[in-house]
C-alpha positions in Angstrom: 27.4 83.5 46.9 24.5 85.0 44.9 25.2 86.4 41.5 24.8 90.1 41.0 24.9 92.3 37.9 27.4 95.2 37.5 24.6 97.5 38.7 24.4 95.6 42.0 21.1 93.8 41.3 20.9 90.4 42.9 20.0 87.3 40.9 16.8 86.9 42.9 15.7 90.4 42.1 16.5 90.0 38.4 14.6 86.7 38.2 11.5 88.3 39.6 11.4 90.6 36.5 11.4 87.5 34.3 7.8 86.8 35.4 6.7 90.4 34.6 3.9 90.8 32.0 5.9 93.4 30.0 8.5 92.1 27.5 10.9 95.0 28.0 11.0 94.3 31.8 11.7 90.6 31.1 14.4 91.5 28.6 16.0 93.9 31.1 16.1 91.2 33.7 17.8 88.8 31.3 20.3 91.5 30.4 21.2 91.9 34.1 21.5 88.1 34.5 23.7 87.9 31.4 25.9 90.7 32.8 26.3 88.8 36.0 27.2 85.5 34.2 29.6 87.3 31.8 31.3 88.9 34.8 32.2 85.4 36.0 33.9 84.7 32.7 36.2 87.6 33.3 37.4 85.7 36.4 38.3 82.8 34.1 41.7 83.9 33.0 44.8 82.6 31.5 46.7 79.5 32.3 48.5 80.8 35.4 47.7 79.4 38.9 46.0 82.7 39.7 43.8 82.5 36.6 43.0 78.9 37.4 42.0 79.8 41.0 39.7 82.6 39.9 38.4 80.5 37.1 37.3 77.8 39.5 35.8 80.4 41.7 33.7 81.8 38.9 32.6 78.3 37.9 31.8 77.5 41.6 29.7 80.6 41.9 27.8 79.8 38.8 27.2 76.2 39.8 25.8 77.3 43.2 23.3 79.6 41.3 22.2 77.0 38.6 19.2 75.7 40.5 17.6 79.2 40.6 18.9 80.2 37.2 18.1 77.3 34.8 14.3 77.0 35.3 13.7 80.7 34.8 16.0 80.9 31.8 14.3 77.8 30.2 10.9 79.4 30.6 12.2 82.4 28.6 13.0 80.1 25.7 9.3 79.9 25.1 8.6 83.6 25.4 6.4 85.2 22.8 8.9 88.1 22.4 11.8 87.5 20.0 14.2 89.7 22.0 13.5 87.9 25.3 14.0 84.5 23.6 17.2 85.7 22.0 18.6 86.9 25.3 17.7 83.7 26.9 19.5 81.7 24.2 22.5 83.9 24.6 22.4 83.5 28.4 22.5 79.7 27.9 25.5 80.1 25.6 27.2 82.3 28.3 26.5 79.6 30.9 28.1 76.9 28.7 31.1 79.1 28.1 31.7 79.8 31.8 31.2 76.1 32.7 33.8 75.2 30.1 37.4 75.3 31.2 38.3 75.8 27.5 36.4 79.0 27.0 39.4 80.8 25.6 39.1 78.8 22.4 37.3 80.5 19.5 35.1 77.4 19.0 33.8 76.1 22.3 35.1 72.7 23.2 33.3 71.2 26.3 34.7 68.3 28.2 32.5 65.9 30.0 33.7 67.1 33.4 33.1 70.7 32.5 29.4 70.3 32.2 28.9 67.7 34.9 26.9 70.2 37.1 24.3 70.6 34.3 23.4 66.9 34.4 20.6 67.3 37.0 19.0 69.8 34.7 19.1 67.7 31.5 15.4 66.6 31.8 14.3 70.2 32.2 16.6 71.5 29.4 15.2 68.7 27.1 11.6 69.3 28.1 11.8 73.1 27.3 13.7 72.4 24.1 11.1 69.9 23.0 8.3 72.4 23.9 10.0 75.0 21.8 10.4 72.6 18.8 6.6 71.9 19.0 5.5 75.5 19.4 2.9 76.8 17.0 5.0 80.0 16.6 7.5 79.5 13.8 10.2 81.8 15.4 10.0 79.8 18.7 10.5 76.6 16.6 13.6 78.1 15.0 15.0 79.0 18.3 14.2 75.5 19.5 16.4 74.2 16.6 19.2 76.5 17.8 18.8 75.0 21.3 19.2 71.5 19.9 22.4 72.6 18.2 23.7 74.1 21.4 22.8 71.0 23.4 24.2 68.7 20.8 27.5 70.6 20.6 27.9 70.8 24.3 29.3 67.3 24.5 32.0 66.3 22.0 31.2 62.6 22.0 27.9 61.8 23.7 27.6 58.3 25.2 24.5 56.2 24.9 25.1 53.9 27.8 21.5 54.2 29.0 20.3 52.7 25.8 22.3 49.5 26.0 
């Protein structure tokens, strides 16, 4: 199932606008994508069986759209426009919240299983974050530091099994 915004724009259509030369068009596309992702978080309800069923449906829909969503979102992390970058950072936070089964807590607490579907994208996420941190533009570097914080806080106790 492809994500769609509340205005009925499909994810594929919204992503085309992310490659547009005008920053307001890119920002509008990101707002539509955020709207679609946030609508999935409304499916993630309380602790009843009905809420759990819809919550897993919202998470499943998002997981199926991640291969199309993540690369375009990451590209926006390096955008020269502050508003576009800010929307892209907020979109990533929304994705983390939908992926977390604990999203009702005021401070996000992500379990290892919650974010398992993001594992194939870790190299891409790290590459774009590294690129943001090494940008000549100071505001892009600041946003890169915010990304490091988001990535670092996404796993409560990271394991370093690959290093040993």
